[in-house]
C-alpha positions as CSV (number, residue, x, y, z in Angstrom):
1,M,-27.7,45.7,-25.9
2,A,-25.6,42.5,-25.3
3,A,-28.0,39.3,-24.0
4,N,-27.5,37.8,-21.1
5,T,-25.5,34.7,-21.4
6,A,-25.1,33.7,-17.7
7,E,-26.5,30.2,-16.8
8,P,-30.2,31.3,-14.6
9,W,-28.3,29.9,-11.2
10,E,-25.5,32.6,-11.8
11,R,-25.4,36.2,-11.3
12,Q,-27.6,38.0,-13.4
13,D,-26.8,41.3,-15.8
14,G,-28.0,44.2,-13.5
15,E,-28.2,42.0,-10.2
16,S,-26.1,43.5,-7.3
17,A,-23.5,41.4,-5.5
18,Q,-26.0,41.6,-2.2
19,A,-29.2,40.3,-4.4
20,F,-27.4,37.7,-5.8
21,E,-26.0,36.3,-2.7
22,A,-29.1,36.0,-1.3
23,F,-30.7,34.1,-4.7
24,A,-27.5,31.8,-3.8
25,T,-28.9,31.5,0.1
26,Y,-32.4,30.7,-1.3
27,R,-30.6,28.7,-4.1
28,D,-29.0,25.8,-1.7
29,M,-31.4,25.9,0.4
30,G,-33.1,22.9,-1.8
31,P,-36.7,22.5,-1.8
32,A,-37.4,23.6,2.0
33,R,-36.2,27.3,0.1
34,S,-38.5,30.3,1.2
35,T,-37.7,33.9,1.0
36,A,-38.5,34.7,4.7
37,K,-36.2,32.3,5.7
38,V,-33.4,33.9,3.3
39,A,-34.3,36.7,5.3
40,R,-33.5,35.9,8.5
41,E,-30.1,33.6,7.4
42,L,-29.1,37.4,5.8
43,G,-30.4,39.7,8.6
44,K,-32.7,41.4,5.4
45,S,-36.1,42.5,5.7
46,G,-38.9,39.9,3.9
47,S,-40.0,42.7,1.7
48,L,-36.2,43.1,0.3
49,T,-35.9,39.7,-0.3
50,D,-39.5,39.1,-1.5
51,R,-39.1,42.0,-3.9
52,W,-35.4,40.5,-5.4
53,S,-36.9,37.5,-5.5
54,R,-39.8,39.1,-8.2
55,S,-37.3,41.2,-9.8
56,Y,-34.9,37.9,-10.1
57,A,-37.1,35.2,-11.0
58,W,-35.5,33.4,-7.9
59,V,-38.5,30.7,-8.7
60,L,-37.6,29.6,-11.9
61,R,-33.7,30.7,-11.4
62,A,-34.0,27.6,-8.6
63,S,-35.4,25.1,-10.9
64,A,-33.4,25.7,-13.2
65,W,-30.5,24.4,-10.6
66,D,-32.7,22.0,-9.0
67,R,-32.9,20.0,-12.7
68,E,-29.1,21.1,-13.4
69,Q,-28.0,19.3,-10.0
70,D,-30.5,16.6,-10.9
71,R,-28.7,16.3,-14.8
72,V,-25.4,16.3,-13.1
73,F,-26.2,13.1,-10.5
74,L,-27.9,11.4,-13.0
75,A,-24.4,11.7,-15.6
76,E,-22.4,11.3,-12.8
77,Q,-24.2,7.7,-12.1
78,R,-24.5,7.1,-15.4
79,Q,-20.3,7.3,-15.5
80,A,-20.3,5.3,-12.4
81,R,-22.5,2.0,-13.7
82,R,-20.3,2.5,-16.7
83,D,-16.8,2.1,-14.4
84,L,-18.2,-0.7,-12.6
85,A,-19.4,-2.4,-15.3
86,R,-15.9,-2.3,-16.8
87,R,-14.0,-3.3,-14.0
88,H,-16.5,-6.0,-13.7
89,A,-15.7,-7.4,-17.3
90,R,-11.9,-7.7,-16.6
91,L,-12.4,-9.0,-13.3
92,A,-14.5,-11.6,-15.1
93,Q,-12.5,-12.3,-17.6
94,A,-9.6,-12.9,-15.7
95,F,-11.3,-15.2,-13.9
96,L,-12.1,-17.2,-16.6
97,S,-8.4,-16.8,-18.2
98,K,-7.0,-18.0,-14.7
99,A,-10.1,-21.0,-14.7
100,V,-9.2,-22.2,-18.5
101,A,-5.7,-22.3,-17.8
102,R,-6.8,-24.3,-14.4
103,L,-8.9,-26.5,-16.6
104,Q,-6.2,-27.5,-18.6
105,T,-3.9,-28.7,-16.0
106,L,-6.6,-31.3,-14.1
107,D,-7.4,-34.1,-14.4
108,P,-10.5,-34.9,-14.4
109,R,-11.0,-37.0,-11.4
110,E,-10.2,-33.9,-9.0
111,L,-13.9,-32.3,-9.7
112,S,-17.1,-33.8,-10.3
113,P,-18.5,-32.7,-13.3
114,G,-20.7,-30.9,-11.4
115,D,-18.2,-28.7,-9.5
116,L,-16.5,-28.2,-12.9
117,L,-20.4,-27.0,-14.9
118,R,-20.9,-24.7,-11.8
119,Y,-17.5,-22.5,-12.0
120,F,-17.9,-22.0,-15.6
121,Q,-21.7,-20.5,-15.1
122,V,-20.9,-18.5,-12.8
123,A,-17.9,-17.3,-14.5
124,A,-19.7,-17.2,-17.3
125,D,-23.0,-15.0,-15.6
126,I,-20.8,-12.8,-14.0
127,E,-19.0,-11.3,-17.2
128,R,-22.1,-11.1,-19.2
129,R,-23.9,-9.2,-15.9
130,A,-20.4,-6.8,-16.6
131,I,-21.8,-6.1,-20.2
132,G,-25.2,-5.6,-19.2
133,D,-26.4,-8.7,-20.7
134,E,-28.5,-11.4,-19.6
135,P,-27.3,-14.9,-18.9
136,A,-27.8,-17.3,-21.3
137,A,-29.7,-19.8,-20.5
138,L,-28.1,-23.3,-20.4
139,P,-29.5,-26.2,-21.7
140,E,-30.7,-28.4,-18.7
141,Q,-28.5,-30.2,-16.9
142,P,-28.9,-33.7,-15.3
143,D,-28.0,-33.3,-11.1
144,T,-25.1,-34.1,-10.8
145,D,-24.1,-32.9,-7.1
146,G,-22.6,-35.2,-5.2
147,L,-21.5,-37.6,-8.2
148,D,-18.2,-38.3,-7.5
149,A,-16.0,-38.8,-10.4
150,A,-14.7,-42.0,-9.6
151,E,-18.5,-43.3,-10.1
152,L,-17.9,-42.4,-13.9
153,T,-15.9,-45.0,-16.2
154,D,-12.4,-43.1,-17.5
155,E,-14.3,-43.1,-21.1
156,E,-17.3,-41.1,-19.3
157,R,-15.5,-39.0,-17.3
158,R,-13.0,-37.9,-20.3
159,A,-15.9,-37.1,-22.4
160,R,-17.7,-35.1,-19.8
161,M,-14.3,-33.1,-19.4
162,D,-14.1,-33.1,-23.3
163,Q,-17.7,-31.4,-23.2
164,L,-17.3,-29.1,-20.7
165,R,-13.9,-28.0,-21.9
166,R,-14.7,-27.7,-25.6
167,E,-18.1,-25.4,-24.3
168,L,-16.1,-23.6,-22.4
169,E,-13.4,-22.6,-25.3
170,R,-16.9,-22.1,-27.5
171,R,-17.8,-19.3,-24.8
172,I,-14.9,-17.9,-24.4
173,A,-14.3,-17.7,-28.5
174,V,-17.9,-16.0,-28.6
175,E,-16.7,-13.7,-25.9
176,E,-13.4,-12.8,-27.7
177,D,-15.7,-12.0,-30.9
178,S,-17.6,-9.3,-29.4
179,S,-14.8,-7.6,-28.0
């Protein structure tokens, strides 16, 4: 005689269509399931549903069903997280690309060093989070909020912009190398 190859939550060898219908009703009731509820819902006697439950191991089969549903749900969640991470990584890369292009056309007097650094930090943090990496700690920077580029000399402004541009290009190169 061939072994039963059906999953526990599927119709079993020797199980009548009525008995399986009753089991499926029981299985689909979730944690509040009971043979008495099945009997009421299907208009069967309680002793019949109890007998089917014992004969066809409803409790074990329903437990296997619950575990399978949990497994499927967790797999769907993992896939959704992967899809989200990929989507966010693409968006972050696009944003960084646009930021670099714009950075190359900026007159250093248009942005304060603090503004530029904040733009860069946000974009880099988004991209790192999208790939599941914690944002790298940046070296402590003096608080430049409110520092107007006009307060810097031309030489200081050029030096700061060159420093920020090099750091941005270095980080983009690191990200591209790790891709």
